[in-house]
C-alpha positions as CSV (number, residue, x, y, z in Angstrom):
1,X,10.4,35.2,28.4
2,X,7.1,34.8,30.2
3,X,5.2,36.4,27.3
4,X,6.8,33.9,24.8
5,X,6.0,31.0,27.0
6,X,2.3,32.1,27.4
7,X,2.0,32.7,23.7
8,X,3.4,29.2,22.8
9,X,1.2,27.5,25.5
10,X,-1.9,29.4,24.2
11,X,-1.0,28.4,20.6
12,X,-0.6,24.8,21.5
13,X,-3.9,24.8,23.4
14,X,-5.7,26.2,20.4
15,X,-4.1,23.7,18.0
16,X,-5.0,20.8,20.3
17,X,-8.6,21.8,20.9
18,X,-9.2,22.6,17.2
19,X,-8.0,19.2,16.1
20,X,-10.8,16.6,15.7
21,X,-10.2,13.3,17.5
22,X,-7.3,14.7,19.5
23,X,-7.1,13.6,23.1
24,X,-8.5,16.2,25.5
25,X,-7.0,17.5,28.6
26,X,-8.7,16.5,31.9
27,X,-10.4,19.9,32.1
28,X,-11.3,22.5,29.5
29,X,-9.3,25.7,29.8
30,X,-11.0,28.5,31.6
31,X,-11.4,31.9,30.0
32,X,-8.8,34.3,31.4
33,X,-9.5,38.0,31.6
34,X,-6.8,40.3,30.4
35,X,-6.2,41.6,33.9
36,X,-5.9,38.1,35.5
37,X,-2.5,37.0,36.7
38,X,-1.1,33.8,35.4
39,X,1.1,32.1,37.9
40,X,4.3,30.3,36.9
41,X,2.9,27.2,38.8
42,X,-0.3,27.3,36.8
43,X,1.5,27.7,33.6
44,X,3.8,24.8,34.4
45,X,0.8,22.6,35.0
46,X,-0.7,23.6,31.6
47,X,2.6,22.9,29.9
48,X,2.8,19.5,31.6
49,X,-0.7,18.7,30.4
50,X,0.2,19.8,26.9
51,X,3.3,17.7,26.9
52,X,1.2,14.7,27.9
53,X,-1.2,15.4,25.1
54,X,1.5,15.8,22.6
55,X,3.0,12.5,23.7
56,X,-0.4,10.9,23.2
57,X,-0.7,12.4,19.8
58,X,2.7,11.2,18.8
59,X,1.8,7.6,19.9
60,X,-1.4,7.9,17.8
61,X,0.5,9.1,14.7
62,X,3.0,6.2,15.1
63,X,0.2,3.7,15.3
64,X,-1.4,5.1,12.2
65,X,1.9,5.0,10.3
66,X,2.3,1.3,11.2
67,X,-1.3,0.7,10.0
68,X,-0.6,2.6,6.7
69,X,2.6,0.6,6.1
70,X,0.7,-2.7,6.6
71,X,-2.0,-1.5,4.2
72,X,0.6,-0.6,1.6
73,X,2.1,-4.0,1.9
74,X,-1.3,-5.6,1.4
75,X,-2.1,-3.5,-1.6
76,X,1.2,-4.3,-3.2
77,X,0.4,-8.0,-2.7
78,X,-2.8,-7.5,-4.6
79,X,-1.3,-5.6,-7.5
80,X,0.9,-8.2,-9.2
81,X,0.2,-8.5,-12.9
82,X,1.8,-9.0,-16.2
83,X,0.8,-8.6,-19.8
84,X,2.9,-10.9,-22.1
85,X,3.2,-11.0,-25.9
86,X,3.0,-14.2,-27.8
87,X,6.8,-14.2,-28.2
88,X,7.3,-14.1,-24.4
89,X,8.1,-10.4,-24.1
90,X,6.8,-8.7,-20.9
91,X,4.9,-5.8,-22.5
92,X,3.8,-4.2,-19.2
93,X,3.1,-5.1,-15.7
94,X,3.2,-4.1,-12.0
95,X,6.6,-3.1,-10.6
96,X,6.8,-6.6,-9.1
97,X,6.7,-8.3,-12.6
98,X,10.4,-8.6,-13.6
99,X,10.3,-10.7,-16.7
100,X,8.7,-13.3,-18.9
101,X,10.0,-15.8,-21.4
102,X,8.7,-18.2,-24.0
103,X,9.9,-21.7,-23.0
104,X,8.3,-23.5,-26.0
105,X,5.3,-23.3,-28.2
106,X,2.6,-21.8,-25.9
107,X,4.6,-22.4,-22.8
108,X,5.7,-19.4,-20.7
109,X,7.4,-18.4,-17.4
110,X,6.5,-15.1,-15.8
111,X,8.8,-13.9,-13.0
112,X,8.0,-11.6,-10.1
113,X,10.4,-10.0,-7.5
114,X,8.6,-11.8,-4.6
115,X,7.4,-15.2,-3.6
116,X,4.1,-15.9,-5.4
117,X,3.9,-19.6,-4.6
118,X,1.0,-19.1,-2.1
119,X,-1.0,-16.7,-4.4
120,X,-4.0,-17.1,-6.7
121,X,-3.4,-16.9,-10.4
122,X,-5.9,-15.7,-13.0
123,X,-5.0,-15.4,-16.7
124,X,-6.8,-14.7,-19.9
125,X,-5.9,-14.8,-23.5
126,X,-5.8,-11.1,-24.5
127,X,-4.1,-8.7,-26.9
128,X,-1.3,-6.6,-25.6
129,X,-2.4,-3.4,-27.2
130,X,-5.6,-2.0,-28.6
131,X,-6.0,-4.6,-31.4
132,X,-8.6,-7.3,-31.6
133,X,-9.2,-9.8,-28.9
134,X,-7.4,-13.1,-29.3
135,X,-9.1,-16.4,-28.7
136,X,-7.8,-19.6,-27.3
137,X,-7.3,-21.5,-24.0
138,X,-5.0,-20.8,-21.1
139,X,-3.9,-22.5,-17.9
140,X,-1.7,-21.4,-15.0
141,X,0.3,-23.1,-12.2
142,X,3.1,-22.4,-9.7
143,X,6.4,-22.7,-11.5
144,X,8.1,-25.9,-10.2
145,X,11.3,-25.1,-8.3
146,X,10.8,-21.3,-8.6
147,X,8.7,-19.6,-5.9
148,X,8.8,-16.3,-7.8
149,X,7.5,-17.7,-11.0
150,X,4.2,-18.6,-12.6
151,X,3.9,-21.2,-15.3
152,X,1.5,-20.3,-18.1
153,X,0.4,-22.5,-21.0
154,X,-1.7,-21.3,-24.0
155,X,-3.4,-23.0,-26.9
156,X,-5.7,-22.4,-29.7
157,X,-9.5,-23.0,-29.4
158,X,-9.1,-26.7,-30.4
159,X,-6.6,-27.2,-27.5
160,X,-3.5,-27.5,-29.6
161,X,-0.4,-25.8,-28.2
162,X,-0.2,-22.3,-29.6
163,X,1.7,-19.2,-28.5
164,X,-0.9,-16.6,-27.5
165,X,-0.6,-13.2,-25.8
166,X,-2.1,-13.1,-22.3
167,X,-2.8,-11.1,-19.2
168,X,-1.9,-12.6,-15.8
169,X,-3.1,-11.4,-12.4
170,X,-1.5,-12.7,-9.2
171,X,-3.3,-12.0,-5.9
172,X,-1.4,-12.8,-2.7
173,X,-2.6,-13.0,0.9
């Protein structure tokens, strides 16, 4: 039993001291000659130090997981986009883009699975595949009465209402 305990304690010490950025024990371990006796009391102190270090590492990991989760939420907020055909079909988009519809000539609603009412909208007339670039005018606004929707209006180059394909990007704080 003593041999297993010493082996585990030695392995933990090696793992902790080999890990960059890991908290260090109060004192570096001293080299032990093969003939030296290790007391149970000394071993218990080393194990207690290791337990404290492991607890500190667990706290650091938990903190990093929280920061990562926050970063993922931020990135998801920045990655809202939709590519919509002139007939109002959602051709492709981020996972948050759930639909689009043609409400009238050149008038569209694009829906997301989250509140986008406090976000910034940028849109451009653009083909939905690898064809030629479409021309025209486009404007965007928060959809009245729908915090998950964006109102998009397209027109031809003279300003007349005209249904045009477009790309919409929604960036949220």
